[in-house]
C-alpha positions, 0 to 999 in steps of 0.5 A, a space after each residue: 500865258 498873259 492872263 495866267 500871269 496876271 491871275 497868279 500876280 493878282 493872287 500873290 498881291 491879294 495874299 500880301 495885302 490880306 496878310 497885312 490887313 489881318 495884322 491890323 485887325 488882329 492887333 486892334 482887337 488884341 488887348 495890347 491896342 498897340 498903335 498901328 502907325 508906330 515903329 514897334 511890335 506891330 511893324 515887325 510882325 506885319 512885315 514877317 507875317 505878310 511875306 511868310 504867308 506868300 512863302 507858305 502859299 508858294 511851297 504848297 503850290 496854291 498859286 498853281 491850283 485850278 480853283 474851278 475844281 477846288 474843294 476840301 483839299 485845297 482848303 486844307 492846304 491854305 490852312 497848312 500853308 498859313 502855318 508858315 507865317 505863324 511859326 515865323 512871326 513867333 520866332 521873330 517876335 520872341 528873338 526881337 521882343 523876348 515876348 510872344 502873345 500866342 492868342 493874338 497870332 492864333 487870331 491872326 492865323 484864323 483871320 489870314 486863312 479866312 480872307 485867303 480861302 474867301 478870295 479863292 472861292 470867289 475866283 472859283 465862282 468866277 471861273 465856273 460862271 465864265 466856263 458855263 458861258 463859253 462852253 461849247 457843250 450845251 447845258 442839257 448835255 449831261 442832266 438827270 441822275 448820274 452814275 460815275 465809274 471810277 473812284 479816282 482823280 478823274 471821277 473826283 474831278 468830274 464830281 467837282 465839275 458837275 457839282 454846280 449844275 442844278 439839273 444834275 444829281 450824281 447818285 453813286 459811284 462804281 469802282 472794282 477796288 473792294 476796299 472803296 466799297 461803302 466809302 465816299 468820294 467828295 460826298 458820293 457813295 461808292 456802291 459797288 464794283 462793275 458787276 453791280 452796274 445794272 442793279 444800281 442803274 435800276 435802284 437809283 434810276 440812273 439816266 447817265 453813265 460817265 466812264 471815268 477811268 482814262 487809264 484803264 486797259 482798252 480790253 477791260 474798258 470794252 468789257 465794262 462799256 458792254 456791261 453799261 450797254 445792257 442799260 438804257 443809260 446814255 454813256 459818256 467817257 473820258 478818252 485814254 490818256 497817257 500822261 497827265 499831270 493834272 486830271 482836272 484839265 482833262 474833264 472838258 473832254 467827256 464825250 459820248 462813248 462811240 462804237 470804236 470804243 468797243 473794238 476791244 483792242 489798244 490803238 496802233 502806235 507808231 515811231 512818229 519821229 521816223 515818219 516825220 524825218 522821212 516826209 520833211 522837205 519832200 514833194 509828196 503826191 497823194 492820189 485820191 487825196 480828197 477820199 476818206 483815207 486820202 484826205 486823212 493822209 493829207 492832214 497827217 502829212 501837212 503836220 510833217 513839213 513836206 516841201 510840197 503837198 500835191 492833192 490829186 482827185 478826180 472828185 472836185 468837191 472832195 478836193 476842194 474841201 480838203 484844200 480849204 481845211 489845209 489852207 486853214 490849219 496849215 497856212 505855211 503849207 505849199 499846197 497844190 490841188 489838182 483835178 484829174 484821173 489816174 486813168 488818164 495817161 497824159 494827165 498823170 504823166 504831166 503831174 509827175 513830170 511837172 511836180 517830180 514828187 519824191 513820195 507817192 501815196 496811192 489811194 485812188 481806187 474804186 472800193 464798193 464791192 457791190 457796186 463793182 460787181 455790177 461794173 467789173 470792167 470799171 474796177 479793172 480800168 481804175 484800180 488796176 490800170 490807174 495803179 499801173 499808169 501811176 506806178 509807170 510814172 513813178 518809175 519813169 520820173 525817179 520817185 523815191 518810194 511808192 505806197 500802195 493802199 490795198 485791202 484785206 479783200 485782196 486775199 483769196 478774193 470773192 469779189 472783182 474789187 478784191 481781185 483787182 487790188 490783189 493785181 495792184 499788189 502783183 503790179 507794185 512787186 513787179 515794178 519793184 523788181 526792176 525799178 530804182 523806186 521802192 514799191 510797197 503796199 499797205 494792207 488793212 481791213 475795214 475802216 470805221 467812219 470812211 465813206 460807205 463803211 457800215 457805221 455811217 450807214 447804221 447811224 443813218 438807219 438809226 436816224 430813220 428809226 431803223 431797222 438796221 440791216 445786216 447781211 448775215 447774223 454770222 458775218 465778221 470783219 476786222 476793224 480799225 480807225 482812220 487815224 490807225 490806217 494812216 499811221 500804218 500807211 506813213 510807217 510803211 512809207 518810212 520803213 519800207 525797203 521795197 516789195 513788201 506788203 505791210 499787214 496790220 495785226 488788227 486783233 479779234 475780228 468783230 461781228 457786224 451783228 454785235 456792232 449793230 446791237 452795240 450801236 443801238 444800245 449806245 443810242 439809248 435803245 434796246 435792240 429788237 425791241 426799240 430798233 429792229 435788225 433785218 438780215 438781207 442775205 450776203 451781197 454778191 461777192 461778199 464773204 462771211 469773213 476776211 483774211 489779212 494774209 494768204 497762206 503762201 506769204 507767211 509773216 515777218 515781224 517788224 520792230 512794231 509788234 502790230 505790224 507785219 510783212 508778208 513775203 512776196 509770192 512768186 509772180 509769173 511776170 510774163 503771164 501777168 503782163 500778157 493778160 494785162 495787155 488783153 485786159 486793155 482791149 477787153 475792158 472797153 467791151 461792155 459785153 465781155 466778161 473779164 472775170 476770166 482774165 482776172 482769175 488767170 492772174 489771181 488763181 485764188 479769186 473765186 468767181 461768183 457762180 451767178 
């Protein structure tokens, strides 16, 4: 704030001084040869000219301009602003002296404009030099021949940003507006629409494509990026924005295109105020708080001003990392980090008895499908009875709301992990019927970038030179980003009435094979040529597609069009509780097959034949 004020003050001071100096030079060069130290026409002219110059620059917002991105438009505004002192001085001189030497004031006009323009471009030079010195982006981040998609304000700003880089040559611009074809933007030729991308990449030998339409709808952006993916070019993008007063300020956020940019779906939006108001001044417990979902949940909760945030996790390394991160980013936060297991009845009871949480987000669970198929009893111990014990404590100690993190694999499950999460949903619905605590579940699909998800695996395989492994060419999945998952969880916690299963409308499912091919293209390689793809066959318990909702549950809409509520199905509580009691014994017998008991509770569970 201080540096910005000083910069503007220095510009105002310079403009006034430059105006006075221009008046001196103009009068000295004029035929009148008036004594500049004598109170005559010069004094009135210099005073009026100087202050009118400041006023002209002010009304045209010259002092609010980012000169690092300045160009011909800014020069024209300065020349336009200098007309203000010219007219003001001519009128004043005519009124006082009844005489106006127009040649003198035309000379004065050009002298003033020259001095002001020269100073602004000196500022521009300094800002560009300082930006290059302090930039976190390596100079080689964008180099070679560049194509820009989007002949708008963002595209123009990028051209100005890259113009000073010697190793960058902007060859052409792509835009779908037919009236812009064969026009020029900042001297760069607009060569055609997005249908010509591939041809123009070859024609101009393009190395990097920059997508510069931040307001482009997600679906259309995905289509364009998929076209770009057919080339070997490195892709860069300006992320979506909603309100931007000055597009120039957005240029430094140019980044690589990530796989989530190709999902083809608008990001989920929630009522942030309702979430903040609900969490503020509450004691909040997050089980599994060190995991990929739990840790992001803790980050978002830390911004909502809770009375106290408790991170509970069995894995001390993860808990330690999120603890240190939050201590640094939110030093004001009342943070408690505890190590322990939700399977430990005494430990979880101690946590509830000591800290008395108002809200519980239950994210602790085993989630890896193939691993759980080999260790089904562990899935039941941790997921089912960890949830049961945590829910029991929530009921016992008067927690206001309990939010279970569930999964789409709980619908018509073909694996023990999904079946265990379905039992968890049944448990919290059962507790909700008898408890003052409001128990709800949040169900979503695969989370991009979470621990053990497919994208980190693909990236690791790419680093090793491939091949990328896909279980089946037809396998499809619903995907969402970690922030979307967290927003859904928070929204459910804020708006739940108890007993609901919240479901996110995640749009169209995505083929895993398509994800693999796109990731290879985004990395600058050609699928099946530079990097291979191998099909390994479906793993135990894995199915070709996931469902988000059981058919008998149906759907109920909410005020958020992307969030739905599954109507609770009928649960035979007596059978559920009797079977859980049998499970308590059987799960500790390593030779016992617990899947039969699971099938008794979850009739839709399809036990693998092998």
